[in-house]
N, C-alpha and C positions, 0 to 999 in steps of 0.2 A: 769498341771504337769502330765506327763505320763511316762510309763516305758521307760528306756534307755535315758532319758533326763539328761544332765549334770547340776549339781547344786552345790552350795557352801553351807557349813554348818559350824557352830561354833564348834571348838574343842579346849578346853583349852583357851589360850589367842590368838589363831590365827584361821584362817578359812582354811578349806580344801575343795577340790573338789572331787566329786564322781558321780556315776551313779545311778539313781533311779531304784530299783529292784521291789518294790511293794508300792502301795499307798492305805492306808486305810482311814477311815473317819477322824481321827485326827492325824495319824502318817504316817511317810514315812520311808521305809527301803532303805538305801543307801549303795552301795558297793564301798569302798574306798581302796586305796593303802597306807598303812602306811610303814615307813622305815623298820620295822622288821616283818610286818605282811601284806602280799599282799592279796588283795581281802577280807578284813574284812567287815563284815556286821554291819552297825551302824543304830540305830533307833533314829529318831528325830521327834519332833512335826512339823506339817506342817507350823505353824506360824514362826518357827525358821529357815526354809530353804528358801534360796533366789533363 
């Protein structure tokens, strides 16, 4: 997993798609477009991201 990869991540009861911004040792920063908030930065654990 590197920067600018497309990934899916869990959000509530559904999954969303976003782009990887930064990868740390255990966490991933993902930029995703939500209906009311475009370009939101979301933090998830690496094991939760597909």
